[in-house]
Biopython code that builds the backbone (N, CA, C, O; Angstrom):
import numpy as np
from Bio.PDB.StructureBuilder import StructureBuilder

atoms = [
    (1, "MET", "N", (-25.540, -1.740, -0.227)),
    (1, "MET", "CA", (-26.631, -0.905, -1.077)),
    (1, "MET", "C", (-27.848, -1.321, -0.725)),
    (1, "MET", "O", (-28.702, -0.476, -0.458)),
    (2, "VAL", "N", (-28.142, -2.690, -0.661)),
    (2, "VAL", "CA", (-29.489, -3.229, -0.397)),
    (2, "VAL", "C", (-29.868, -2.741, 0.915)),
    (2, "VAL", "O", (-30.960, -2.192, 1.059)),
    (3, "ASP", "N", (-28.962, -2.910, 2.008)),
    (3, "ASP", "CA", (-29.309, -2.413, 3.365)),
    (3, "ASP", "C", (-29.773, -0.995, 3.525)),
    (3, "ASP", "O", (-30.663, -0.654, 4.304)),
    (4, "VAL", "N", (-29.044, -0.125, 2.662)),
    (4, "VAL", "CA", (-29.326, 1.310, 2.913)),
    (4, "VAL", "C", (-30.649, 1.426, 2.275)),
    (4, "VAL", "O", (-31.496, 2.030, 2.933)),
    (5, "SER", "N", (-31.015, 0.937, 1.048)),
    (5, "SER", "CA", (-32.345, 0.992, 0.542)),
    (5, "SER", "C", (-33.442, 0.491, 1.399)),
    (5, "SER", "O", (-34.521, 1.079, 1.467)),
    (6, "LEU", "N", (-33.135, -0.757, 2.154)),
    (6, "LEU", "CA", (-34.199, -1.288, 2.952)),
    (6, "LEU", "C", (-34.417, -0.358, 4.147)),
    (6, "LEU", "O", (-35.536, -0.125, 4.604)),
    (7, "ASP", "N", (-33.220, 0.187, 4.653)),
    (7, "ASP", "CA", (-33.579, 1.165, 5.859)),
    (7, "ASP", "C", (-34.408, 2.409, 5.378)),
    (7, "ASP", "O", (-35.240, 2.962, 6.097)),
    (8, "GLU", "N", (-34.136, 2.763, 4.219)),
    (8, "GLU", "CA", (-34.912, 4.038, 3.749)),
    (8, "GLU", "C", (-36.400, 3.558, 3.522)),
    (8, "GLU", "O", (-37.344, 4.296, 3.803)),
    (9, "LEU", "N", (-36.548, 2.443, 3.063)),
    (9, "LEU", "CA", (-37.771, 1.934, 2.706)),
    (9, "LEU", "C", (-38.668, 1.751, 4.043)),
    (9, "LEU", "O", (-39.833, 2.136, 4.144)),
    (10, "VAL", "N", (-37.995, 1.164, 4.950)),
    (10, "VAL", "CA", (-38.635, 0.869, 6.329)),
    (10, "VAL", "C", (-38.890, 2.443, 7.006)),
    (10, "VAL", "O", (-39.983, 2.691, 7.515)),
    (11, "ASP", "N", (-37.961, 3.326, 6.975)),
    (11, "ASP", "CA", (-38.413, 4.678, 7.309)),
    (11, "ASP", "C", (-39.536, 5.304, 6.755)),
    (11, "ASP", "O", (-40.384, 5.895, 7.422)),
    (12, "PHE", "N", (-39.547, 5.153, 5.303)),
    (12, "PHE", "CA", (-40.524, 5.641, 4.411)),
    (12, "PHE", "C", (-41.859, 5.099, 4.823)),
    (12, "PHE", "O", (-42.832, 5.849, 4.912)),
    (13, "LEU", "N", (-41.937, 3.699, 5.100)),
    (13, "LEU", "CA", (-43.177, 3.216, 5.572)),
    (13, "LEU", "C", (-43.611, 3.500, 6.907)),
    (13, "LEU", "O", (-44.819, 3.567, 7.134)),
    (14, "HIS", "N", (-42.749, 3.679, 7.839)),
    (14, "HIS", "CA", (-43.033, 4.114, 9.240)),
    (14, "HIS", "C", (-43.861, 5.621, 9.118)),
    (14, "HIS", "O", (-44.904, 5.940, 9.689)),
    (15, "ALA", "N", (-43.144, 6.310, 8.309)),
    (15, "ALA", "CA", (-43.743, 7.818, 8.191)),
    (15, "ALA", "C", (-45.005, 7.716, 7.628)),
    (15, "ALA", "O", (-45.871, 8.421, 8.146)),
    (16, "ARG", "N", (-45.371, 6.902, 6.550)),
    (16, "ARG", "CA", (-46.607, 6.883, 5.859)),
    (16, "ARG", "C", (-47.551, 6.190, 6.684)),
    (16, "ARG", "O", (-48.744, 6.479, 6.601)),
    (17, "LEU", "N", (-47.148, 5.315, 7.463)),
    (17, "LEU", "CA", (-48.260, 4.612, 8.363)),
    (17, "LEU", "C", (-48.576, 5.486, 9.510)),
    (17, "LEU", "O", (-49.686, 5.398, 10.035)),
    (18, "ASP", "N", (-47.736, 6.281, 9.922)),
    (18, "ASP", "CA", (-47.851, 7.389, 11.018)),
    (18, "ASP", "C", (-48.910, 8.454, 10.350)),
    (18, "ASP", "O", (-49.913, 8.818, 10.965)),
    (19, "GLU", "N", (-48.637, 8.846, 9.235)),
    (19, "GLU", "CA", (-49.510, 9.689, 8.492)),
    (19, "GLU", "C", (-50.946, 9.046, 8.426)),
    (19, "GLU", "O", (-51.938, 9.729, 8.679)),
    (20, "ASP", "N", (-51.025, 7.858, 8.118)),
    (20, "ASP", "CA", (-52.408, 7.120, 7.802)),
    (20, "ASP", "C", (-53.110, 7.102, 9.219)),
    (20, "ASP", "O", (-54.323, 7.291, 9.301)),
    (21, "ALA", "N", (-52.344, 6.878, 10.305)),
    (21, "ALA", "CA", (-53.090, 6.732, 11.625)),
    (21, "ALA", "C", (-53.572, 8.041, 12.090)),
    (21, "ALA", "O", (-54.619, 8.132, 12.731)),
    (22, "HIS", "N", (-52.811, 9.103, 11.777)),
    (22, "HIS", "CA", (-53.324, 10.536, 12.029)),
    (22, "HIS", "C", (-54.478, 10.917, 11.217)),
    (22, "HIS", "O", (-55.370, 11.622, 11.688)),
    (23, "ASP", "N", (-54.499, 10.462, 9.966)),
    (23, "ASP", "CA", (-55.500, 11.036, 9.072)),
    (23, "ASP", "C", (-56.761, 10.190, 8.977)),
    (23, "ASP", "O", (-57.802, 10.617, 8.476)),
    (24, "ALA", "N", (-56.597, 8.814, 9.548)),
    (24, "ALA", "CA", (-57.813, 8.048, 9.345)),
    (24, "ALA", "C", (-59.030, 8.537, 9.966)),
    (24, "ALA", "O", (-60.121, 8.224, 9.491)),
    (25, "HIS", "N", (-58.933, 9.259, 10.960)),
    (25, "HIS", "CA", (-60.188, 9.989, 11.552)),
    (25, "HIS", "C", (-60.920, 11.106, 10.889)),
    (25, "HIS", "O", (-61.968, 11.600, 11.306)),
    (26, "LEU", "N", (-60.202, 11.492, 9.707)),
    (26, "LEU", "CA", (-60.592, 12.687, 8.931)),
    (26, "LEU", "C", (-61.613, 12.321, 7.909)),
    (26, "LEU", "O", (-62.390, 13.204, 7.545)),
    (27, "PHE", "N", (-61.699, 11.216, 7.442)),
    (27, "PHE", "CA", (-62.472, 10.843, 6.287)),
    (27, "PHE", "C", (-63.797, 10.257, 6.756)),
    (27, "PHE", "O", (-63.801, 9.279, 7.503)),
    (28, "HIS", "N", (-65.046, 10.896, 6.289)),
    (28, "HIS", "CA", (-66.234, 10.589, 6.654)),
    (28, "HIS", "C", (-67.175, 10.862, 5.442)),
    (28, "HIS", "O", (-66.894, 11.725, 4.610)),
    (29, "GLU", "N", (-68.276, 10.118, 5.371)),
    (29, "GLU", "CA", (-69.362, 10.315, 4.350)),
    (29, "GLU", "C", (-70.026, 11.690, 4.511)),
    (29, "GLU", "O", (-69.838, 12.241, 5.596)),
    (30, "LEU", "N", (-70.649, 12.223, 3.750)),
    (30, "LEU", "CA", (-71.236, 13.529, 3.832)),
    (30, "LEU", "C", (-72.382, 13.537, 4.888)),
    (30, "LEU", "O", (-72.550, 14.515, 5.616)),
    (31, "ALA", "N", (-73.158, 12.436, 4.955)),
    (31, "ALA", "CA", (-74.165, 12.365, 5.921)),
    (31, "ALA", "C", (-73.714, 11.976, 7.311)),
    (31, "ALA", "O", (-74.553, 11.926, 8.210)),
    (32, "CYS", "N", (-72.616, 11.735, 7.513)),
    (32, "CYS", "CA", (-72.055, 11.340, 8.808)),
    (32, "CYS", "C", (-72.279, 12.415, 9.804)),
    (32, "CYS", "O", (-72.042, 13.560, 9.419)),
    (33, "PRO", "N", (-72.670, 12.252, 10.948)),
    (33, "PRO", "CA", (-72.632, 13.307, 11.953)),
    (33, "PRO", "C", (-71.443, 13.828, 12.405)),
    (33, "PRO", "O", (-71.445, 14.891, 13.026)),
    (34, "ARG", "N", (-70.263, 13.128, 12.140)),
    (34, "ARG", "CA", (-68.970, 13.649, 12.485)),
    (34, "ARG", "C", (-68.426, 14.557, 11.326)),
    (34, "ARG", "O", (-67.517, 15.355, 11.555)),
    (35, "SER", "N", (-69.002, 14.429, 10.048)),
    (35, "SER", "CA", (-68.455, 15.280, 9.097)),
    (35, "SER", "C", (-69.081, 16.627, 9.259)),
    (35, "SER", "O", (-68.416, 17.605, 8.918)),
    (36, "VAL", "N", (-70.392, 16.805, 9.784)),
    (36, "VAL", "CA", (-70.827, 18.049, 10.104)),
    (36, "VAL", "C", (-70.200, 18.891, 11.318)),
    (36, "VAL", "O", (-69.898, 20.084, 11.279)),
    (37, "ALA", "N", (-70.071, 18.023, 12.389)),
    (37, "ALA", "CA", (-69.447, 18.665, 13.578)),
    (37, "ALA", "C", (-68.595, 17.621, 14.083)),
    (37, "ALA", "O", (-69.061, 16.548, 14.466)),
    (38, "PRO", "N", (-67.344, 17.895, 14.100)),
    (38, "PRO", "CA", (-66.335, 16.818, 14.514)),
    (38, "PRO", "C", (-66.572, 16.633, 16.114)),
    (38, "PRO", "O", (-65.841, 17.211, 16.919)),
    (39, "ASP", "N", (-67.517, 15.888, 16.474)),
    (39, "ASP", "CA", (-67.894, 15.540, 17.984)),
    (39, "ASP", "C", (-67.354, 14.207, 18.200)),
    (39, "ASP", "O", (-67.665, 13.248, 17.494)),
    (40, "PRO", "N", (-66.535, 14.151, 19.187)),
    (40, "PRO", "CA", (-65.947, 12.739, 19.395)),
    (40, "PRO", "C", (-66.890, 11.701, 20.007)),
    (40, "PRO", "O", (-66.680, 10.488, 19.987)),
    (41, "SER", "N", (-67.975, 12.319, 20.567)),
    (41, "SER", "CA", (-69.013, 11.459, 21.065)),
    (41, "SER", "C", (-69.985, 10.928, 19.985)),
    (41, "SER", "O", (-70.729, 9.967, 20.180)),
    (42, "ALA", "N", (-69.923, 11.613, 18.858)),
    (42, "ALA", "CA", (-70.960, 11.218, 17.783)),
    (42, "ALA", "C", (-70.520, 9.773, 17.267)),
    (42, "ALA", "O", (-69.353, 9.390, 17.190)),
    (43, "THR", "N", (-71.597, 9.074, 16.942)),
    (43, "THR", "CA", (-71.258, 7.682, 16.458)),
    (43, "THR", "C", (-71.128, 7.710, 14.921)),
    (43, "THR", "O", (-71.846, 8.414, 14.212)),
    (44, "CYS", "N", (-70.133, 6.869, 14.442)),
    (44, "CYS", "CA", (-69.805, 6.933, 13.013)),
    (44, "CYS", "C", (-70.057, 5.420, 12.389)),
    (44, "CYS", "O", (-69.597, 4.437, 12.970)),
    (45, "ALA", "N", (-70.676, 5.324, 11.393)),
    (45, "ALA", "CA", (-70.824, 3.963, 10.720)),
    (45, "ALA", "C", (-70.338, 4.080, 9.255)),
    (45, "ALA", "O", (-70.766, 3.299, 8.405)),
    (46, "CYS", "N", (-69.421, 5.080, 8.949)),
    (46, "CYS", "CA", (-68.894, 5.393, 7.608)),
    (46, "CYS", "C", (-68.002, 3.962, 7.217)),
    (46, "CYS", "O", (-67.330, 3.381, 8.069)),
    (47, "PRO", "N", (-68.088, 3.585, 6.063)),
    (47, "PRO", "CA", (-67.207, 2.464, 5.616)),
    (47, "PRO", "C", (-65.737, 2.970, 5.481)),
    (47, "PRO", "O", (-64.865, 2.152, 5.774)),
    (48, "CYS", "N", (-65.358, 4.176, 5.087)),
    (48, "CYS", "CA", (-64.161, 4.673, 4.872)),
    (48, "CYS", "C", (-63.297, 4.641, 6.018)),
    (48, "CYS", "O", (-62.224, 4.040, 5.962)),
    (49, "PRO", "N", (-63.719, 5.306, 7.166)),
    (49, "PRO", "CA", (-62.812, 5.314, 8.354)),
    (49, "PRO", "C", (-62.684, 4.070, 8.994)),
    (49, "PRO", "O", (-61.688, 3.868, 9.688)),
    (50, "ALA", "N", (-63.632, 3.124, 8.848)),
    (50, "ALA", "CA", (-63.563, 1.699, 9.408)),
    (50, "ALA", "C", (-62.572, 0.923, 8.680)),
    (50, "ALA", "O", (-61.881, 0.158, 9.352)),
    (51, "SER", "N", (-62.362, 0.988, 7.306)),
    (51, "SER", "CA", (-61.433, 0.274, 6.601)),
    (51, "SER", "C", (-60.024, 1.025, 6.852)),
    (51, "SER", "O", (-59.028, 0.321, 7.024)),
    (52, "LEU", "N", (-59.931, 2.166, 6.873)),
    (52, "LEU", "CA", (-58.739, 2.889, 7.184)),
    (52, "LEU", "C", (-58.353, 2.579, 8.528)),
    (52, "LEU", "O", (-57.186, 2.264, 8.760)),
    (53, "LEU", "N", (-59.239, 2.636, 9.468)),
    (53, "LEU", "CA", (-58.710, 2.263, 10.841)),
    (53, "LEU", "C", (-58.238, 0.711, 11.022)),
    (53, "LEU", "O", (-57.427, 0.351, 11.876)),
    (54, "ALA", "N", (-58.837, -0.094, 10.141)),
    (54, "ALA", "CA", (-58.452, -1.579, 10.179)),
    (54, "ALA", "C", (-56.936, -1.614, 9.637)),
    (54, "ALA", "O", (-56.029, -2.291, 10.120)),
    (55, "ALA", "N", (-56.849, -0.740, 8.525)),
    (55, "ALA", "CA", (-55.487, -0.918, 7.959)),
    (55, "ALA", "C", (-54.402, -0.334, 8.879)),
    (55, "ALA", "O", (-53.260, -0.789, 8.829)),
    (56, "VAL", "N", (-54.747, 0.709, 9.756)),
    (56, "VAL", "CA", (-53.994, 1.367, 10.683)),
    (56, "VAL", "C", (-53.539, 0.456, 11.692)),
    (56, "VAL", "O", (-52.406, 0.458, 12.173)),
    (57, "CYS", "N", (-54.623, -0.445, 12.036)),
    (57, "CYS", "CA", (-54.296, -1.509, 13.125)),
    (57, "CYS", "C", (-53.519, -2.580, 12.739)),
    (57, "CYS", "O", (-52.835, -3.149, 13.590)),
    (58, "VAL", "N", (-53.516, -3.007, 11.399)),
    (58, "VAL", "CA", (-52.982, -4.251, 10.927)),
    (58, "VAL", "C", (-51.566, -3.903, 10.320)),
    (58, "VAL", "O", (-50.613, -4.562, 10.737)),
    (59, "ASN", "N", (-51.361, -2.994, 9.437)),
    (59, "ASN", "CA", (-50.137, -2.686, 8.819)),
    (59, "ASN", "C", (-48.776, -2.372, 9.694)),
    (59, "ASN", "O", (-47.671, -2.707, 9.268)),
    (60, "PRO", "N", (-48.930, -1.788, 10.792)),
    (60, "PRO", "CA", (-47.783, -1.528, 11.735)),
    (60, "PRO", "C", (-47.226, -3.009, 12.226)),
    (60, "PRO", "O", (-46.024, -3.242, 12.355)),
    (61, "GLY", "N", (-48.160, -3.872, 12.452)),
    (61, "GLY", "CA", (-47.923, -5.199, 12.801)),
    (61, "GLY", "C", (-47.041, -5.910, 11.581)),
    (61, "GLY", "O", (-45.950, -6.450, 11.765)),
    (62, "ILE", "N", (-47.582, -5.827, 10.562)),
    (62, "ILE", "CA", (-46.953, -6.438, 9.492)),
    (62, "ILE", "C", (-45.655, -5.830, 9.166)),
    (62, "ILE", "O", (-44.765, -6.570, 8.747)),
    (63, "LEU", "N", (-45.440, -4.577, 9.309)),
    (63, "LEU", "CA", (-44.268, -3.903, 9.239)),
    (63, "LEU", "C", (-43.192, -4.355, 10.268)),
    (63, "LEU", "O", (-42.026, -4.547, 9.924)),
    (64, "ARG", "N", (-43.607, -4.509, 11.476)),
    (64, "ARG", "CA", (-42.835, -5.075, 12.557)),
    (64, "ARG", "C", (-42.327, -6.387, 12.230)),
    (64, "ARG", "O", (-41.138, -6.696, 12.304)),
    (65, "TRP", "N", (-43.371, -7.235, 11.824)),
    (65, "TRP", "CA", (-42.863, -8.719, 11.507)),
    (65, "TRP", "C", (-41.621, -8.732, 10.312)),
    (65, "TRP", "O", (-40.643, -9.474, 10.407)),
    (66, "TYR", "N", (-41.819, -7.868, 9.283)),
    (66, "TYR", "CA", (-40.580, -7.689, 8.313)),
    (66, "TYR", "C", (-39.401, -7.189, 8.976)),
    (66, "TYR", "O", (-38.286, -7.619, 8.683)),
    (67, "GLU", "N", (-39.602, -6.238, 9.922)),
    (67, "GLU", "CA", (-38.370, -5.677, 10.489)),
    (67, "GLU", "C", (-37.784, -6.772, 11.334)),
    (67, "GLU", "O", (-36.563, -6.910, 11.267)),
    (68, "GLN", "N", (-38.523, -7.632, 12.179)),
    (68, "GLN", "CA", (-37.959, -8.721, 12.821)),
    (68, "GLN", "C", (-37.050, -9.624, 11.958)),
    (68, "GLN", "O", (-35.888, -9.925, 12.231)),
    (69, "ARG", "N", (-37.802, -10.033, 10.805)),
    (69, "ARG", "CA", (-37.113, -10.972, 10.023)),
    (69, "ARG", "C", (-35.856, -10.395, 9.271)),
    (69, "ARG", "O", (-34.925, -11.130, 8.942)),
    (70, "LEU", "N", (-35.874, -9.031, 9.014)),
    (70, "LEU", "CA", (-34.622, -8.367, 8.679)),
    (70, "LEU", "C", (-33.643, -8.237, 9.713)),
    (70, "LEU", "O", (-32.462, -8.359, 9.389)),
    (71, "GLU", "N", (-33.932, -8.018, 10.860)),
    (71, "GLU", "CA", (-33.050, -7.835, 12.057)),
    (71, "GLU", "C", (-32.403, -9.322, 12.315)),
    (71, "GLU", "O", (-31.193, -9.427, 12.515)),
    (72, "ARG", "N", (-33.166, -10.327, 12.303)),
    (72, "ARG", "CA", (-32.696, -11.538, 12.500)),
    (72, "ARG", "C", (-31.688, -12.092, 11.482)),
    (72, "ARG", "O", (-30.757, -12.840, 11.780)),
    (73, "GLU", "N", (-31.976, -11.642, 10.234)),
    (73, "GLU", "CA", (-30.994, -11.926, 9.010)),
    (73, "GLU", "C", (-29.711, -11.250, 9.293)),
    (73, "GLU", "O", (-28.647, -11.837, 9.096)),
    (74, "ARG", "N", (-29.770, -9.918, 9.792)),
    (74, "ARG", "CA", (-28.603, -9.210, 9.883)),
    (74, "ARG", "C", (-27.786, -9.785, 11.095)),
    (74, "ARG", "O", (-26.564, -9.880, 10.983)),
    (75, "GLN", "N", (-28.430, -10.175, 12.267)),
    (75, "GLN", "CA", (-27.744, -10.660, 13.197)),
    (75, "GLN", "C", (-27.105, -12.042, 13.088)),
    (75, "GLN", "O", (-26.061, -12.312, 13.682)),
    (76, "CYS", "N", (-27.801, -12.966, 12.262)),
    (76, "CYS", "CA", (-27.354, -14.170, 12.029)),
    (76, "CYS", "C", (-26.242, -14.175, 10.809)),
    (76, "CYS", "O", (-25.538, -15.163, 10.605)),
    (77, "GLY", "N", (-26.166, -13.116, 10.114)),
    (77, "GLY", "CA", (-25.412, -12.970, 8.858)),
    (77, "GLY", "C", (-26.255, -13.470, 7.730)),
    (77, "GLY", "O", (-27.334, -14.035, 7.911)),
    (78, "LEU", "N", (-25.710, -13.237, 6.528)),
    (78, "LEU", "CA", (-26.656, -13.698, 5.482)),
    (78, "LEU", "C", (-26.509, -14.978, 5.185)),
    (78, "LEU", "O", (-25.751, -15.393, 4.307)),
    (79, "VAL", "N", (-27.313, -15.755, 5.988)),
    (79, "VAL", "CA", (-27.556, -17.307, 5.771)),
    (79, "VAL", "C", (-28.179, -17.659, 4.381)),
    (79, "VAL", "O", (-27.594, -18.391, 3.583)),
    (80, "TRP", "N", (-29.227, -17.175, 4.171)),
    (80, "TRP", "CA", (-30.013, -17.554, 2.885)),
    (80, "TRP", "C", (-30.538, -16.309, 2.343)),
    (80, "TRP", "O", (-31.323, -15.689, 3.060)),
    (81, "GLN", "N", (-30.249, -15.854, 1.237)),
    (81, "GLN", "CA", (-30.337, -14.729, 0.603)),
    (81, "GLN", "C", (-31.941, -14.601, 0.308)),
    (81, "GLN", "O", (-32.516, -13.513, 0.294)),
    (82, "LEU", "N", (-32.451, -15.587, 0.123)),
    (82, "LEU", "CA", (-33.871, -15.640, -0.270)),
    (82, "LEU", "C", (-34.727, -14.867, 0.777)),
    (82, "LEU", "O", (-35.582, -14.068, 0.394)),
    (83, "GLU", "N", (-34.498, -15.104, 2.097)),
    (83, "GLU", "CA", (-34.959, -14.373, 3.186)),
    (83, "GLU", "C", (-35.004, -12.904, 2.899)),
    (83, "GLU", "O", (-36.050, -12.259, 2.970)),
    (84, "LEU", "N", (-33.832, -12.386, 2.570)),
    (84, "LEU", "CA", (-33.748, -10.962, 2.531)),
    (84, "LEU", "C", (-34.465, -10.508, 1.227)),
    (84, "LEU", "O", (-34.998, -9.399, 1.251)),
    (85, "ILE", "N", (-34.527, -11.211, 0.157)),
    (85, "ILE", "CA", (-35.346, -10.949, -0.891)),
    (85, "ILE", "C", (-36.713, -10.878, -0.695)),
    (85, "ILE", "O", (-37.422, -9.972, -1.131)),
    (86, "LEU", "N", (-37.115, -11.886, -0.001)),
    (86, "LEU", "CA", (-38.666, -11.885, 0.304)),
    (86, "LEU", "C", (-39.050, -10.694, 1.340)),
    (86, "LEU", "O", (-40.166, -10.183, 1.258)),
    (87, "VAL", "N", (-38.142, -10.269, 2.288)),
    (87, "VAL", "CA", (-38.407, -9.119, 3.072)),
    (87, "VAL", "C", (-38.658, -7.893, 2.270)),
    (87, "VAL", "O", (-39.612, -7.125, 2.402)),
    (88, "PHE", "N", (-37.591, -7.801, 1.346)),
    (88, "PHE", "CA", (-37.521, -6.623, 0.576)),
    (88, "PHE", "C", (-38.783, -6.508, -0.441)),
    (88, "PHE", "O", (-39.409, -5.456, -0.571)),
    (89, "ALA", "N", (-39.078, -7.652, -1.122)),
    (89, "ALA", "CA", (-40.194, -7.664, -1.839)),
    (89, "ALA", "C", (-41.500, -7.330, -1.082)),
    (89, "ALA", "O", (-42.336, -6.561, -1.554)),
    (90, "GLY", "N", (-41.634, -7.932, 0.089)),
    (90, "GLY", "CA", (-42.865, -7.584, 0.938)),
    (90, "GLY", "C", (-42.935, -6.164, 1.140)),
    (90, "GLY", "O", (-43.884, -5.467, 0.779)),
    (91, "LEU", "N", (-41.829, -5.724, 1.768)),
    (91, "LEU", "CA", (-41.763, -4.189, 2.051)),
    (91, "LEU", "C", (-42.125, -3.276, 0.840)),
    (91, "LEU", "O", (-42.750, -2.231, 1.015)),
    (92, "LYS", "N", (-41.718, -3.694, -0.388)),
    (92, "LYS", "CA", (-41.995, -2.786, -1.560)),
    (92, "LYS", "C", (-43.423, -2.986, -1.882)),
    (92, "LYS", "O", (-44.045, -2.031, -2.346)),
    (93, "ALA", "N", (-44.019, -4.127, -1.686)),
    (93, "ALA", "CA", (-45.378, -4.268, -1.934)),
    (93, "ALA", "C", (-46.310, -3.402, -0.933)),
    (93, "ALA", "O", (-47.355, -2.839, -1.257)),
    (94, "MET", "N", (-45.762, -3.411, 0.250)),
    (94, "MET", "CA", (-46.505, -2.552, 1.330)),
    (94, "MET", "C", (-46.370, -1.107, 0.994)),
    (94, "MET", "O", (-47.304, -0.377, 1.323)),
    (95, "ALA", "N", (-45.368, -0.603, 0.401)),
    (95, "ALA", "CA", (-45.099, 0.775, -0.032)),
    (95, "ALA", "C", (-45.818, 1.157, -1.295)),
    (95, "ALA", "O", (-46.047, 2.354, -1.464)),
    (96, "LEU", "N", (-46.207, 0.280, -2.213)),
    (96, "LEU", "CA", (-46.719, 0.622, -3.438)),
    (96, "LEU", "C", (-48.011, 1.593, -3.400)),
    (96, "LEU", "O", (-48.140, 2.423, -4.300)),
    (97, "PRO", "N", (-48.871, 1.507, -2.472)),
    (97, "PRO", "CA", (-49.898, 2.480, -2.461)),
    (97, "PRO", "C", (-49.447, 3.916, -2.194)),
    (97, "PRO", "O", (-50.257, 4.820, -2.400)),
    (98, "TYR", "N", (-48.243, 4.193, -1.761)),
    (98, "TYR", "CA", (-47.704, 5.492, -1.656)),
    (98, "TYR", "C", (-46.840, 5.817, -2.676)),
    (98, "TYR", "O", (-45.970, 6.657, -2.443)),
    (99, "GLU", "N", (-46.919, 5.290, -3.803)),
    (99, "GLU", "CA", (-45.943, 5.559, -4.882)),
    (99, "GLU", "C", (-45.962, 7.056, -5.422)),
    (99, "GLU", "O", (-44.998, 7.482, -6.058)),
    (100, "LEU", "N", (-47.016, 7.805, -5.173)),
    (100, "LEU", "CA", (-47.164, 9.241, -5.590)),
    (100, "LEU", "C", (-46.649, 10.105, -4.578)),
    (100, "LEU", "O", (-46.626, 11.313, -4.814)),
    (101, "HIS", "N", (-46.183, 9.619, -3.362)),
    (101, "HIS", "CA", (-45.721, 10.486, -2.345)),
    (101, "HIS", "C", (-44.318, 11.057, -2.878)),
    (101, "HIS", "O", (-43.649, 10.296, -3.577)),
    (102, "PRO", "N", (-43.844, 12.290, -2.611)),
    (102, "PRO", "CA", (-42.621, 12.876, -3.076)),
    (102, "PRO", "C", (-41.376, 12.193, -2.642)),
    (102, "PRO", "O", (-40.340, 12.345, -3.290)),
    (103, "ALA", "N", (-41.426, 11.411, -1.527)),
    (103, "ALA", "CA", (-40.342, 10.776, -1.036)),
    (103, "ALA", "C", (-40.123, 9.419, -1.617)),
    (103, "ALA", "O", (-39.100, 8.815, -1.295)),
    (104, "TRP", "N", (-41.072, 8.817, -2.530)),
    (104, "TRP", "CA", (-41.020, 7.571, -3.124)),
    (104, "TRP", "C", (-39.838, 7.446, -3.993)),
    (104, "TRP", "O", (-39.576, 8.410, -4.713)),
    (105, "ARG", "N", (-39.083, 6.397, -4.035)),
    (105, "ARG", "CA", (-38.044, 6.069, -4.904)),
    (105, "ARG", "C", (-38.401, 5.131, -5.962)),
    (105, "ARG", "O", (-39.302, 4.324, -5.728)),
    (106, "ASP", "N", (-37.790, 5.128, -7.142)),
    (106, "ASP", "CA", (-38.248, 4.420, -8.233)),
    (106, "ASP", "C", (-37.858, 3.016, -7.998)),
    (106, "ASP", "O", (-38.523, 2.081, -8.447)),
    (107, "GLY", "N", (-36.713, 2.850, -7.252)),
    (107, "GLY", "CA", (-36.190, 1.549, -7.032)),
    (107, "GLY", "C", (-37.178, 0.561, -6.113)),
    (107, "GLY", "O", (-37.006, -0.656, -6.054)),
    (108, "TRP", "N", (-38.106, 1.185, -5.496)),
    (108, "TRP", "CA", (-39.113, 0.464, -4.692)),
    (108, "TRP", "C", (-40.238, -0.175, -5.278)),
    (108, "TRP", "O", (-41.101, -0.721, -4.592)),
    (109, "TYR", "N", (-40.267, -0.123, -6.687)),
    (109, "TYR", "CA", (-41.284, -0.862, -7.362)),
    (109, "TYR", "C", (-41.173, -2.428, -7.282)),
    (109, "TYR", "O", (-40.103, -2.987, -7.518)),
    (110, "PRO", "N", (-42.288, -3.103, -6.949)),
    (110, "PRO", "CA", (-42.102, -4.504, -6.647)),
    (110, "PRO", "C", (-41.735, -5.171, -7.913)),
    (110, "PRO", "O", (-41.519, -6.383, -7.933)),
]
sb = StructureBuilder()
sb.init_structure("model")
sb.init_model(0)
sb.init_chain("A")
sb.init_seg("    ")
for serial, (resi, resn, name, xyz) in enumerate(atoms, 1):
    if name == "N":
        sb.init_residue(resn, " ", resi, " ")
    sb.init_atom(name, np.array(xyz, "f"), 0.0, 1.0, " ", f" {name:<3s}", serial, name[0])
structure = sb.get_structure()
């Protein structure tokens, strides 16, 4: 049961992070040259896209790290259940900002 929920949570996070990566370029301040005309050559100093792009760069790596720990635990067998609990808790914490998404499950609250 936990493995199914973990796999669903990982899939949910991948989908949300992919959406974030796609949408990060859409948020700009009103005075930004890119908000008036979406010109790829226009420079942007808006804080919102910068922070979103930073999260887009970091979060997939964190998710991969959790997936590697989970895969190692599955390959070696359940050696120490605390590892699995920590991975599940970390993934649930990563998913919490998306709790209003229709695909969210109540069992994912940390």
